[in-house]
NUPAKE-273781 format. One record per residue (C-alpha): residue number from 0; chain; x, y, z. Coordinates in pm, 1 decimal, always signed. Example, Ala and Ser with C-alpha at 12.3 -4.5 7.8 and 13.67 -1.06 7.14 Angstrom:
2
PT   k c       xx       yy       zz
PT   0 A  +1230.0   -450.0   +780.0
PT   1 A  +1367.0   -106.0   +714.0
// end
This chain:
480
PT   k c       xx       yy       zz
PT   0 A  -4280.4   -821.5  -3117.6
PT   1 A  -4257.5  -1231.7  -3098.3
PT   2 A  -3913.1  -1386.3  -2992.1
PT   3 A  -3927.9  -1794.9  -2990.7
PT   4 A  -3683.4  -1812.1  -2677.4
PT   5 A  -3488.1  -2123.6  -2637.6
PT   6 A  -3671.1  -2369.6  -2350.9
PT   7 A  -3306.3  -2426.4  -2204.0
PT   8 A  -3284.9  -2066.6  -2166.3
PT   9 A  -3594.1  -1989.2  -2028.0
PT  10 A  -3536.4  -2264.9  -1756.1
PT  11 A  -3187.7  -2116.0  -1655.3
PT  12 A  -3247.2  -1794.8  -1652.2
PT  13 A  -3588.1  -1860.9  -1436.8
PT  14 A  -3407.6  -2039.2  -1189.9
PT  15 A  -3121.8  -1802.8  -1164.0
PT  16 A  -3387.1  -1466.5  -1194.4
PT  17 A  -3656.4  -1572.0  -1013.4
PT  18 A  -4016.8  -1558.8  -1139.4
PT  19 A  -4085.9  -1208.6  -1087.2
PT  20 A  -3750.3  -1060.4  -1238.5
PT  21 A  -3819.0  -1302.0  -1508.0
PT  22 A  -4167.3  -1231.6  -1595.5
PT  23 A  -4015.2   -838.8  -1595.2
PT  24 A  -3731.2   -974.5  -1846.1
PT  25 A  -3938.7  -1141.5  -2079.3
PT  26 A  -4188.9   -878.3  -2080.4
PT  27 A  -3875.7   -647.9  -2223.4
PT  28 A  -3774.1   -896.7  -2500.0
PT  29 A  -4159.9   -907.1  -2613.1
PT  30 A  -4147.4   -522.4  -2664.8
PT  31 A  -3989.7   -260.1  -2912.7
PT  32 A  -3610.1   -201.6  -2824.1
PT  33 A  -3569.5   +173.8  -2726.0
PT  34 A  -3345.3   +385.7  -2964.8
PT  35 A  -3041.1   +612.3  -2855.6
PT  36 A  -2750.6   +813.0  -3002.7
PT  37 A  -2448.3   +984.6  -2810.5
PT  38 A  -2321.3  +1304.7  -2943.1
PT  39 A  -1925.6  +1347.6  -3025.1
PT  40 A  -1849.7  +1625.3  -2764.1
PT  41 A  -1536.1  +1711.4  -3005.6
PT  42 A  -1759.4  +1822.3  -3295.3
PT  43 A  -2106.9  +1923.7  -3161.9
PT  44 A  -2203.5  +2036.2  -2783.7
PT  45 A  -2535.0  +1935.9  -2655.5
PT  46 A  -2623.4  +2320.3  -2575.3
PT  47 A  -2571.8  +2353.7  -2960.3
PT  48 A  -2825.1  +2134.5  -3144.7
PT  49 A  -3121.0  +1989.1  -3163.4
PT  50 A  -3265.1  +1670.8  -3169.7
PT  51 A  -3532.8  +1530.3  -3392.7
PT  52 A  -3778.6  +1315.2  -3183.9
PT  53 A  -3564.2  +1335.6  -2875.9
PT  54 A  -3746.0  +1154.5  -2559.0
PT  55 A  -3468.5  +1291.0  -2330.7
PT  56 A  -3132.3  +1216.5  -2220.1
PT  57 A  -2952.7   +884.4  -2132.8
PT  58 A  -2942.8   +928.0  -1719.0
PT  59 A  -2597.5   +815.1  -1706.6
PT  60 A  -2454.9   +950.4  -2016.1
PT  61 A  -2440.6  +1314.8  -2057.8
PT  62 A  -2425.5  +1283.0  -2424.6
PT  63 A  -2677.3  +1042.8  -2446.8
PT  64 A  -3029.4  +1077.6  -2595.4
PT  65 A  -3319.2   +815.8  -2653.6
PT  66 A  -3543.4   +906.1  -2970.8
PT  67 A  -3903.8   +809.4  -3013.3
PT  68 A  -3860.5   +583.4  -3294.7
PT  69 A  -3579.8   +481.8  -3516.8
PT  70 A  -3469.4   +712.3  -3793.2
PT  71 A  -3294.5   +587.2  -4108.8
PT  72 A  -2945.3   +682.3  -3991.9
PT  73 A  -2775.3   +576.1  -4336.6
PT  74 A  -2926.6   +909.6  -4524.4
PT  75 A  -2796.2  +1160.1  -4224.9
PT  76 A  -2435.7  +1314.3  -4333.0
PT  77 A  -2397.7  +1426.4  -4019.7
PT  78 A  -2368.4  +1065.5  -3899.6
PT  79 A  -2111.6   +985.8  -4172.4
PT  80 A  -1936.6  +1297.2  -4032.3
PT  81 A  -1930.2  +1186.0  -3700.2
PT  82 A  -2107.8  +1413.0  -3524.8
PT  83 A  -2293.6  +1157.0  -3342.5
PT  84 A  -2243.5   +766.5  -3310.0
PT  85 A  -2599.6   +534.9  -3266.8
PT  86 A  -2549.9   +319.9  -2931.5
PT  87 A  -2749.3   +163.3  -2755.7
PT  88 A  -2861.8   +300.5  -2377.7
PT  89 A  -2708.0    +54.4  -2177.3
PT  90 A  -2331.8    +58.1  -2339.8
PT  91 A  -2302.0   +422.4  -2226.9
PT  92 A  -2289.7   +313.0  -1871.4
PT  93 A  -1916.8   +269.1  -1941.9
PT  94 A  -1935.5   +669.7  -1962.4
PT  95 A  -2032.2   +697.8  -1550.8
PT  96 A  -1787.1   +433.1  -1488.4
PT  97 A  -1468.5   +607.1  -1671.5
PT  98 A  -1521.0   +973.9  -1534.9
PT  99 A  -1588.1   +840.2  -1194.0
PT 100 A  -1234.5   +614.9  -1203.7
PT 101 A  -1056.3   +691.8  -1548.2
PT 102 A   -973.3  +1054.9  -1436.0
PT 103 A   -586.6   +979.5  -1409.6
PT 104 A   -512.2   +743.3  -1675.2
PT 105 A   -266.8   +798.0  -1925.5
PT 106 A   -298.4   +497.0  -2122.6
PT 107 A   -646.1   +263.5  -2241.0
PT 108 A   -689.6    -60.0  -2411.6
PT 109 A   -973.4   -146.3  -2540.4
PT 110 A   -967.8   -460.3  -2617.7
PT 111 A  -1252.8   -625.7  -2823.3
PT 112 A  -1363.6   -305.1  -2951.0
PT 113 A  -1530.6   -360.0  -3255.0
PT 114 A  -1751.7   -152.0  -3418.9
PT 115 A  -1634.5   +102.3  -3154.1
PT 116 A  -1943.0   +213.3  -2944.2
PT 117 A  -1745.6   +183.0  -2645.0
PT 118 A  -1413.7   +297.4  -2746.6
PT 119 A  -1589.1   +642.8  -2858.2
PT 120 A  -1739.3   +659.4  -2512.0
PT 121 A  -1417.8   +578.6  -2371.8
PT 122 A  -1251.3   +871.7  -2638.5
PT 123 A  -1467.3  +1126.4  -2484.0
PT 124 A  -1468.5   +998.7  -2121.0
PT 125 A  -1083.5   +961.8  -2046.1
PT 126 A   -886.1  +1256.4  -1959.4
PT 127 A   -782.0  +1469.6  -2300.1
PT 128 A   -421.6  +1356.9  -2282.1
PT 129 A   -505.4   +964.9  -2227.8
PT 130 A   -393.7   +775.3  -2526.0
PT 131 A   -652.2   +495.4  -2630.1
PT 132 A   -554.2   +172.0  -2809.6
PT 133 A   -896.5    +25.1  -2943.9
PT 134 A   -827.5   -302.8  -3060.4
PT 135 A  -1006.8   -594.2  -3243.8
PT 136 A   -904.2   -932.5  -3358.9
PT 137 A  -1078.3  -1016.5  -3593.8
PT 138 A  -1003.8   -844.5  -3946.4
PT 139 A  -1297.2   -764.2  -4107.9
PT 140 A  -1447.5   -602.9  -3798.7
PT 141 A  -1145.1   -419.6  -3685.2
PT 142 A  -1160.8   -241.8  -4056.6
PT 143 A  -1486.0   -116.8  -3947.0
PT 144 A  -1339.5    -32.5  -3605.7
PT 145 A  -1080.2   +191.4  -3736.7
PT 146 A  -1346.6   +355.9  -3976.3
PT 147 A  -1584.2   +484.2  -3685.5
PT 148 A  -1290.4   +589.6  -3477.0
PT 149 A  -1175.4   +817.5  -3767.4
PT 150 A  -1496.8   +936.0  -3812.1
PT 151 A  -1483.2  +1018.6  -3493.1
PT 152 A  -1190.3  +1216.6  -3501.6
PT 153 A  -1000.5  +1224.1  -3206.2
PT 154 A   -597.8  +1227.2  -3293.4
PT 155 A   -524.4  +1041.8  -2955.8
PT 156 A   -599.6   +668.4  -3045.7
PT 157 A   -416.4   +396.8  -3207.3
PT 158 A   -609.1   +128.7  -3393.3
PT 159 A   -520.2   -243.8  -3396.9
PT 160 A   -578.5   -579.2  -3496.6
PT 161 A   -446.7   -824.2  -3247.3
PT 162 A   -525.0  -1089.0  -3020.5
PT 163 A   -456.8  -1022.1  -2676.2
PT 164 A   -172.4  -1261.8  -2601.0
PT 165 A     +1.1   -984.4  -2920.7
PT 166 A    +12.3   -758.0  -2629.9
PT 167 A   +154.1   -947.8  -2364.8
PT 168 A   +493.0   -979.9  -2618.5
PT 169 A   +452.5   -604.6  -2700.1
PT 170 A   +539.3   -474.1  -2334.8
PT 171 A   +288.2   -238.6  -2334.3
PT 172 A   +121.7   -149.1  -1993.4
PT 173 A   -216.2    +20.2  -1916.9
PT 174 A   -411.9   +198.3  -1668.5
PT 175 A   -741.9    +77.3  -1774.2
PT 176 A   -816.0   -205.1  -1966.7
PT 177 A  -1202.5   -222.8  -2157.1
PT 178 A  -1276.4   -615.6  -2207.1
PT 179 A  -1581.4   -625.2  -2360.7
PT 180 A  -1558.6  -1007.1  -2423.6
PT 181 A  -1747.2  -1191.6  -2706.3
PT 182 A  -2065.3  -1350.0  -2519.5
PT 183 A  -2368.7  -1601.1  -2572.6
PT 184 A  -2563.2  -1283.0  -2661.2
PT 185 A  -2891.4  -1318.2  -2434.0
PT 186 A  -2891.0   -908.5  -2471.2
PT 187 A  -2879.3   -873.5  -2800.7
PT 188 A  -3190.5  -1170.2  -2874.1
PT 189 A  -3444.2   -851.2  -2946.2
PT 190 A  -3191.8   -681.2  -3196.6
PT 191 A  -3044.2   -998.1  -3378.3
PT 192 A  -3303.3  -1300.2  -3441.3
PT 193 A  -2918.2  -1518.5  -3512.3
PT 194 A  -2865.2  -1458.2  -3186.2
PT 195 A  -3134.1  -1711.9  -3034.9
PT 196 A  -3090.3  -1923.8  -3291.9
PT 197 A  -2686.5  -1966.3  -3207.6
PT 198 A  -2760.3  -2015.6  -2827.3
PT 199 A  -2711.8  -2299.6  -2611.9
PT 200 A  -2635.8  -2431.0  -2314.2
PT 201 A  -2326.8  -2576.6  -2450.6
PT 202 A  -2210.8  -2197.4  -2611.1
PT 203 A  -2240.8  -2051.0  -2259.1
PT 204 A  -1999.0  -2329.2  -2134.8
PT 205 A  -1747.8  -2217.8  -2413.0
PT 206 A  -1768.8  -1865.3  -2385.7
PT 207 A  -1699.5  -1848.4  -2001.3
PT 208 A  -1399.7  -2010.4  -2047.2
PT 209 A  -1316.9  -1780.3  -2357.9
PT 210 A  -1378.5  -1515.0  -2136.4
PT 211 A  -1084.6  -1624.6  -1862.7
PT 212 A   -870.2  -1683.3  -2124.4
PT 213 A   -901.5  -1360.4  -2278.5
PT 214 A   -863.6  -1179.3  -1919.9
PT 215 A   -560.3  -1401.2  -1822.7
PT 216 A   -398.3  -1319.8  -2108.2
PT 217 A   -436.6   -966.8  -2079.9
PT 218 A   -353.8   -940.5  -1764.8
PT 219 A    -25.1   -904.2  -1733.3
PT 220 A    -33.9   -571.1  -1956.9
PT 221 A   -286.7   -422.2  -1653.1
PT 222 A   -103.1   -242.6  -1439.5
PT 223 A    -96.4   -288.0  -1111.8
PT 224 A   -354.6    -45.4   -951.5
PT 225 A   -484.5    -36.4  -1250.2
PT 226 A   -885.6    -41.6  -1397.1
PT 227 A  -1078.2   -343.5  -1598.6
PT 228 A  -1370.4   -287.6  -1705.4
PT 229 A  -1535.6   -641.4  -1765.1
PT 230 A  -1877.0   -631.1  -1972.6
PT 231 A  -2082.2   -907.0  -2172.0
PT 232 A  -2400.3   -856.3  -2327.9
PT 233 A  -2540.6  -1130.8  -2184.4
PT 234 A  -2746.1  -1247.4  -1892.1
PT 235 A  -2631.6  -1541.0  -1735.8
PT 236 A  -2445.0  -1564.2  -1400.9
PT 237 A  -2144.7  -1804.4  -1548.2
PT 238 A  -2028.8  -1544.9  -1752.7
PT 239 A  -2054.8  -1266.4  -1568.0
PT 240 A  -2066.2  -1346.0  -1163.6
PT 241 A  -1877.5  -1647.0  -1170.3
PT 242 A  -1594.8  -1489.6  -1425.9
PT 243 A  -1577.6  -1160.5  -1159.3
PT 244 A  -1478.8  -1373.9   -911.3
PT 245 A  -1274.6  -1550.1  -1078.3
PT 246 A  -1083.3  -1252.6  -1142.5
PT 247 A  -1106.8  -1158.8   -830.7
PT 248 A   -966.6  -1431.5   -639.0
PT 249 A   -727.1  -1620.6   -897.9
PT 250 A   -580.1  -1269.3  -1030.0
PT 251 A   -626.3  -1051.4   -785.2
PT 252 A   -856.8   -770.6   -791.0
PT 253 A  -1103.2   -615.9   -578.1
PT 254 A  -1430.5   -435.9   -710.6
PT 255 A  -1555.6   -127.1   -756.8
PT 256 A  -1875.2    +41.6   -660.0
PT 257 A  -2001.1   +310.1   -937.6
PT 258 A  -2224.4   +547.3   -813.6
PT 259 A  -2586.1   +519.1   -971.9
PT 260 A  -2938.0   +598.0   -892.2
PT 261 A  -3239.2   +395.1   -799.8
PT 262 A  -3421.9   +515.6  -1082.9
PT 263 A  -3193.6   +361.0  -1302.3
PT 264 A  -3322.3    +36.6  -1182.4
PT 265 A  -2987.6   -127.1  -1231.0
PT 266 A  -2990.3   -476.9  -1111.8
PT 267 A  -2713.6   -625.2   -915.0
PT 268 A  -2593.2   -993.2   -806.3
PT 269 A  -2782.5  -1259.4   -924.1
PT 270 A  -2550.1  -1490.9   -751.9
PT 271 A  -2596.1  -1667.5   -454.9
PT 272 A  -2325.0  -1563.6   -199.0
PT 273 A  -2138.7  -1329.9   -416.1
PT 274 A  -2273.1   -927.6   -293.6
PT 275 A  -1992.2   -731.7   -461.3
PT 276 A  -2134.3   -475.1   -662.3
PT 277 A  -2198.6   -553.3  -1033.2
PT 278 A  -2448.3   -376.9  -1283.8
PT 279 A  -2687.6   -583.5  -1490.6
PT 280 A  -2913.7   -372.7  -1778.5
PT 281 A  -3263.8   -620.7  -1825.1
PT 282 A  -3487.5   -504.3  -2080.9
PT 283 A  -3814.5   -449.1  -1937.7
PT 284 A  -3681.3   -289.8  -1623.2
PT 285 A  -3357.2    -84.2  -1678.0
PT 286 A  -3426.0   +158.5  -2061.1
PT 287 A  -3185.2    -30.7  -2290.0
PT 288 A  -3030.0   -340.5  -2393.4
PT 289 A  -2872.0   -643.1  -2215.9
PT 290 A  -2599.9   -570.8  -2063.1
PT 291 A  -2327.7   -689.2  -1758.8
PT 292 A  -2062.3   -461.3  -1656.9
PT 293 A  -1828.9   -481.7  -1365.0
PT 294 A  -1540.6   -281.2  -1255.6
PT 295 A  -1223.4   -385.8  -1075.8
PT 296 A   -892.6   -251.5   -978.5
PT 297 A   -588.3   -447.4  -1000.0
PT 298 A   -413.1   -553.5   -669.4
PT 299 A    -44.8   -382.3   -625.8
PT 300 A   +126.5    -16.0   -699.0
PT 301 A   +206.0   +142.6  -1024.4
PT 302 A   +589.8    +80.2   -890.2
PT 303 A   +524.0   -310.7   -915.0
PT 304 A   +429.1   -322.0  -1268.3
PT 305 A   +731.7   -201.9  -1481.6
PT 306 A   +732.2   -414.1  -1784.7
PT 307 A   +959.6   -472.5  -2075.3
PT 308 A   +886.8   -609.6  -2429.5
PT 309 A   +968.2   -952.8  -2431.6
PT 310 A  +1252.0  -1046.1  -2702.1
PT 311 A  +1065.5  -1115.6  -3028.9
PT 312 A  +1138.4  -1071.3  -3409.3
PT 313 A  +1026.1   -675.5  -3532.5
PT 314 A   +806.9   -765.2  -3728.8
PT 315 A   +878.6   -399.6  -3896.0
PT 316 A  +1265.5   -463.6  -3941.8
PT 317 A  +1406.0   -420.5  -4283.7
PT 318 A  +1136.6   -282.4  -4414.2
PT 319 A  +1098.8    -29.1  -4715.7
PT 320 A   +910.9   +267.9  -4625.7
PT 321 A   +721.0   +452.6  -4875.2
PT 322 A   +737.5   +347.8  -5227.1
PT 323 A  +1120.9   +320.2  -5356.3
PT 324 A  +1241.2   +654.3  -5509.5
PT 325 A   +902.2   +856.0  -5433.7
PT 326 A   +963.5  +1245.0  -5345.3
PT 327 A   +619.8  +1268.5  -5159.2
PT 328 A   +619.7  +1431.2  -4812.9
PT 329 A   +328.1  +1470.8  -4609.4
PT 330 A   +227.1  +1871.4  -4589.1
PT 331 A   +184.4  +1971.7  -4209.4
PT 332 A     +9.9  +2278.2  -4280.6
PT 333 A   -315.5  +2020.7  -4343.5
PT 334 A   -261.7  +2002.5  -3948.1
PT 335 A   -394.3  +2275.3  -3723.7
PT 336 A   -100.8  +2242.2  -3459.5
PT 337 A   +136.7  +2034.6  -3661.7
PT 338 A   +443.6  +2127.9  -3380.3
PT 339 A   +264.8  +1863.2  -3174.1
PT 340 A   +337.8  +1592.8  -3412.0
PT 341 A   +557.7  +1365.6  -3551.0
PT 342 A   +515.6  +1222.6  -3896.2
PT 343 A   +515.2   +857.9  -3955.5
PT 344 A   +503.5   +664.3  -4273.5
PT 345 A   +412.1   +311.2  -4296.1
PT 346 A   +444.6   +192.1  -4636.6
PT 347 A   +279.3   +474.5  -4863.8
PT 348 A    +69.5   +583.7  -4576.0
PT 349 A   +165.9   +898.8  -4408.3
PT 350 A     +7.9   +958.9  -4034.6
PT 351 A    +54.1  +1246.5  -3759.1
PT 352 A   +147.1  +1074.3  -3457.3
PT 353 A   +128.5  +1319.6  -3149.3
PT 354 A   +473.1  +1392.7  -2984.1
PT 355 A   +332.5  +1296.9  -2614.7
PT 356 A   +289.1   +905.4  -2709.3
PT 357 A   +536.2   +889.9  -2978.4
PT 358 A   +724.2   +605.8  -2778.7
PT 359 A   +405.8   +407.7  -2728.9
PT 360 A   +388.7   +394.8  -3076.4
PT 361 A   +710.8   +315.4  -3169.9
PT 362 A   +709.1    +34.6  -2927.9
PT 363 A   +322.6    -68.1  -3079.1
PT 364 A   +501.2   -103.8  -3389.6
PT 365 A   +769.1   -343.6  -3339.2
PT 366 A   +511.5   -648.0  -3244.2
PT 367 A   +158.0   -516.2  -3304.7
PT 368 A    -64.3   -463.4  -3669.7
PT 369 A   -157.6   -108.8  -3650.8
PT 370 A   -425.7    -15.5  -3856.1
PT 371 A   -410.5   +373.8  -3769.6
PT 372 A   -237.9   +578.9  -3561.3
PT 373 A   -315.5   +987.1  -3468.6
PT 374 A   -454.4  +1120.6  -3818.5
PT 375 A   -405.0   +965.9  -4089.3
PT 376 A   -264.8  +1239.6  -4318.5
PT 377 A   -329.3  +1060.6  -4694.8
PT 378 A    -98.0   +805.5  -4900.1
PT 379 A   +136.6   +863.1  -5154.4
PT 380 A    +86.4   +888.9  -5492.9
PT 381 A   +438.0   +929.0  -5673.4
PT 382 A   +535.2  +1267.2  -5557.3
PT 383 A   +214.6  +1386.5  -5410.1
PT 384 A    +38.0  +1245.5  -5099.9
PT 385 A   -354.5  +1232.6  -5180.5
PT 386 A   -543.7  +1375.9  -4830.4
PT 387 A   -681.0  +1085.6  -4656.3
PT 388 A  -1117.8  +1080.5  -4556.4
PT 389 A   -940.9  +1101.1  -4183.1
PT 390 A   -765.5  +1374.4  -4216.3
PT 391 A  -1123.8  +1565.6  -4318.6
PT 392 A  -1319.9  +1396.4  -4004.8
PT 393 A  -1026.2  +1474.8  -3783.8
PT 394 A  -1100.6  +1758.0  -3525.3
PT 395 A   -679.5  +1839.9  -3613.1
PT 396 A   -746.3  +1899.3  -3956.5
PT 397 A   -658.0  +2271.7  -4050.9
PT 398 A   -951.2  +2378.1  -4260.4
PT 399 A   -820.9  +2664.4  -4391.4
PT 400 A   -548.5  +2479.1  -4585.2
PT 401 A   -776.8  +2372.0  -4852.6
PT 402 A  -1059.1  +2533.8  -5054.9
PT 403 A  -1400.7  +2465.7  -4934.7
PT 404 A  -1746.6  +2363.0  -5112.0
PT 405 A  -2042.6  +2370.4  -4928.4
PT 406 A  -2293.8  +2094.0  -5044.4
PT 407 A  -2653.1  +2067.4  -5041.0
PT 408 A  -2853.4  +1786.2  -4913.9
PT 409 A  -2861.1  +1556.7  -5218.6
PT 410 A  -2520.4  +1694.0  -5316.3
PT 411 A  -2394.3  +1527.0  -4979.1
PT 412 A  -2565.9  +1189.6  -5008.5
PT 413 A  -2436.5  +1216.8  -5384.4
PT 414 A  -2083.3  +1256.4  -5243.2
PT 415 A  -2151.8   +966.0  -4986.3
PT 416 A  -2250.2   +728.6  -5266.8
PT 417 A  -1901.0   +826.7  -5393.9
PT 418 A  -2084.6   +963.3  -5703.7
PT 419 A  -1893.9  +1223.4  -5937.4
PT 420 A  -2033.5  +1592.3  -5789.4
PT 421 A  -1971.3  +1898.5  -5954.4
PT 422 A  -1796.9  +2164.8  -5819.4
PT 423 A  -1874.7  +2536.4  -5860.6
PT 424 A  -1717.3  +2743.6  -6158.4
PT 425 A  -1413.5  +2935.4  -6040.3
PT 426 A  -1299.7  +2668.7  -5736.4
PT 427 A   -931.3  +2633.2  -5733.9
PT 428 A   -816.9  +2336.3  -5876.3
PT 429 A   -640.3  +2040.5  -5633.7
PT 430 A   -795.4  +1896.2  -5331.6
PT 431 A  -1085.4  +2061.2  -5209.5
PT 432 A  -1278.8  +2015.4  -4882.5
PT 433 A  -1674.8  +1949.3  -4925.3
PT 434 A  -1875.9  +2007.6  -4628.7
PT 435 A  -2241.5  +2013.5  -4519.4
PT 436 A  -2370.3  +2269.3  -4326.3
PT 437 A  -2041.5  +2373.1  -4217.8
PT 438 A  -1939.9  +2013.8  -4150.8
PT 439 A  -1629.7  +1850.7  -4329.8
PT 440 A  -1740.9  +1533.8  -4476.6
PT 441 A  -1471.3  +1468.9  -4750.7
PT 442 A  -1211.4  +1570.3  -4991.1
PT 443 A  -1298.0  +1609.8  -5386.8
PT 444 A   -946.2  +1686.8  -5664.6
PT 445 A  -1050.2  +1946.8  -5895.6
PT 446 A   -895.6  +1864.0  -6189.9
PT 447 A  -1051.2  +2143.1  -6415.9
PT 448 A  -1314.5  +1968.5  -6614.8
PT 449 A  -1430.5  +1767.7  -6374.5
PT 450 A  -1365.7  +1694.1  -5972.6
PT 451 A  -1305.7  +1305.8  -5839.4
PT 452 A  -1441.5  +1213.9  -5591.0
PT 453 A  -1200.8  +1084.1  -5282.7
PT 454 A  -1475.5   +910.3  -5035.8
PT 455 A  -1316.4   +571.3  -4938.3
PT 456 A  -1534.1   +300.4  -5154.9
PT 457 A  -1559.4   +129.0  -4869.9
PT 458 A  -1735.9   +365.1  -4643.9
PT 459 A  -1998.6   +440.3  -4933.7
PT 460 A  -2426.3   +399.7  -4895.6
PT 461 A  -2482.8   +172.2  -5101.1
PT 462 A  -2847.9   +251.3  -5096.0
PT 463 A  -2967.9   +506.0  -5431.2
PT 464 A  -3273.3   +619.6  -5230.0
PT 465 A  -3270.6  +1018.3  -5164.5
PT 466 A  -3524.3  +1128.2  -4865.6
PT 467 A  -3771.6  +1395.1  -5004.0
PT 468 A  -3656.3  +1590.6  -4695.1
PT 469 A  -3363.4  +1601.7  -4545.6
PT 470 A  -3323.5  +1321.1  -4291.4
PT 471 A  -3164.4  +1527.8  -4021.2
PT 472 A  -3161.1  +1354.6  -3660.5
PT 473 A  -2931.2  +1658.2  -3519.4
PT 474 A  -2953.0  +2042.3  -3625.5
PT 475 A  -2800.8  +2327.3  -3547.4
PT 476 A  -3004.2  +2558.6  -3293.9
PT 477 A  -3111.9  +2857.7  -3486.9
PT 478 A  -3039.2  +3198.2  -3274.2
PT 479 A  -3235.7  +3503.0  -3302.5
// end
């Protein structure tokens, strides 16, 4: 592929990298990007499925796989059901980091999380009882984040739409903060032509200052002794090593070393006089896209980090919960273990919040904008509660609480386009869970003469194309 790289980028990167490393990078940027996916082990295990066109595992992530070519993922129902996530391989390095250092975490924050790749990694790699707050400041991107986290199906997640400074007022404190900060996007050059056009030395200067501000704003919310994972998708040392040095020297942290293999060909520090362990993934050298990551531990001990919320107006105080006069209530039999949840109502939406972190939710709800928490069960419509798409895809959904109808490939795609999909004669009236190859993909409401498709309009497949043969990237292994 032919990329017209900015001259200033070439000159500044050559100066930092040296001729040999620059040649490797330039060669990588001219090549096609590798394709990779990461399985969702909560819904499918590596040993139980076959991956079409697999080219082997991503070595630093046990659930990651390279593909020989890029299929049209849109037409695979299993993607929409949350059985896997399409993610470039370098970003999966977070799995390695959190498995080494996140084993005792009880709370984690992914600060700039959209579209959700690193949050879904974190939700897999962190302990099962760890609460993940997955946040995105930009509203439109936050909606995409909420969609992807709901497809992933884990109940121990809160999705928020806030800026870093909002968390300082919340009183929340985290064992882990993942800061995949906005950057100049050099690592996106071969995936996004717009990233090349937008790059400039002035933008690099703007970005490193913004990044320091973001980390400084959130620093108070990281517990002493807590873990900061700082990452960018760019190559230069200003946004990478120089910012890591700033965090260590000005905010107070030590850089931690991650266990790696020389075979992965990860590049270390390129800043003179800075020899602390950092991890740079370069196209042409490492099989993935451009990524920089550093892992730091905040100075101090947890006892020093007790926080109380700053005085602020409770934006939820006095707000009516639900519609006036509604008798609707969520059906807890829709959950596999209802005794582990508390039902909360925000407007017309019912959510099942795990009791283990209900106090954290209550604290967050006072000051933060929450898009979803726990399992979004459904929405009140008069005296009825319509089950949500999030419930259908949740690993906490009690599928036996609903009549179930299996769809074939064409029917599944029609459903995912939000088209009318007739149900078989004899299907009970009411809410019906529809599946593809035994995997839940959503709800319909059978009203007798027809069935209403309840798939969210904003999630639907917009293309009318249907492949002649099922487009299956993963499929269950057959046993004889």
